C-alpha positions as CSV (number, residue, x, y, z in Angstrom):
1,X,-38.2,15.8,-27.3
2,X,-35.5,16.4,-25.0
3,X,-34.0,13.9,-22.8
4,X,-34.2,14.6,-19.1
5,X,-30.8,14.7,-17.6
6,X,-30.4,12.4,-14.2
7,X,-29.0,13.9,-11.1
8,X,-25.4,12.6,-10.7
9,X,-24.4,11.1,-7.2
10,X,-21.0,10.9,-6.0
11,X,-19.7,7.8,-3.3
12,X,-16.7,9.5,-1.7
13,X,-15.1,7.2,0.9
14,X,-13.8,8.2,4.3
15,X,-12.0,5.5,6.2
16,X,-10.3,6.8,9.6
17,X,-8.2,9.9,8.6
18,X,-8.5,8.9,4.8
19,X,-10.3,10.6,2.2
20,X,-11.1,9.3,-1.3
21,X,-13.1,11.4,-3.3
22,X,-15.0,10.1,-6.3
23,X,-14.2,12.2,-9.2
24,X,-16.6,10.7,-11.8
25,X,-20.0,9.8,-9.9
26,X,-22.9,8.1,-11.4
27,X,-26.6,9.3,-12.8
28,X,-29.3,7.8,-10.9
29,X,-32.7,8.2,-10.5
30,X,-33.3,9.3,-6.8
31,X,-31.6,9.4,-3.5
32,X,-33.2,6.4,-2.5
33,X,-31.5,4.5,-5.5
34,X,-28.2,6.2,-4.6
35,X,-28.6,4.7,-1.1
36,X,-29.3,1.2,-2.6
37,X,-26.1,1.6,-4.8
38,X,-24.1,2.7,-2.2
39,X,-25.1,0.0,0.0
40,X,-24.2,-2.6,-2.7
41,X,-20.9,-1.0,-2.9
42,X,-20.1,-1.3,0.4
43,X,-20.9,-5.0,0.6
44,X,-18.3,-5.7,-2.4
45,X,-15.9,-3.7,-0.6
46,X,-16.0,-5.5,2.7
47,X,-16.2,-8.6,0.8
48,X,-12.8,-7.9,-0.8
49,X,-11.3,-7.0,2.3
50,X,-12.4,-10.1,3.9
51,X,-11.0,-12.1,1.0
52,X,-7.7,-10.3,1.6
53,X,-7.8,-11.1,5.4
54,X,-8.2,-7.3,6.1
55,X,-10.5,-5.4,8.5
56,X,-13.9,-4.8,7.1
57,X,-14.7,-1.8,9.6
58,X,-14.1,1.6,9.6
59,X,-15.2,2.9,6.1
60,X,-18.0,4.8,5.2
61,X,-19.4,6.3,2.0
62,X,-20.7,9.9,2.0
63,X,-22.9,9.8,-0.9
64,X,-23.4,13.6,-2.2
65,X,-25.2,15.3,-5.0
66,X,-23.4,17.4,-7.9
67,X,-23.7,20.6,-5.5
68,X,-22.3,19.0,-2.9
69,X,-25.3,18.0,-0.6
70,X,-24.7,15.1,1.5
71,X,-27.3,12.8,0.8
72,X,-26.3,9.9,3.2
73,X,-23.4,8.4,4.9
74,X,-23.5,4.4,4.8
75,X,-20.9,2.5,7.3
76,X,-19.7,-0.1,5.7
77,X,-20.3,-2.4,8.5
78,X,-23.9,-1.7,7.8
79,X,-23.2,-3.9,4.7
80,X,-22.6,-7.1,6.9
81,X,-25.8,-8.6,7.5
82,X,-25.6,-11.0,10.8
83,X,-29.1,-12.6,10.7
């Protein structure tokens, strides 16, 4: 029985004029799971920036599939819950 290959998602980071390409990607089961992973990663990045005293705003994840389809844009600021 052949194992089904999971789709690969890439979490590119865009911040102002800078673009950091995710060259490895991660195998996930669905776009919804990719969105949850991006939100969790954004929270980690924002928390680290706050610990360093840096601005937590201004970055976004561009979640893309292997074929270059944009699945979602996740602003880092959306990771900050104020409620």
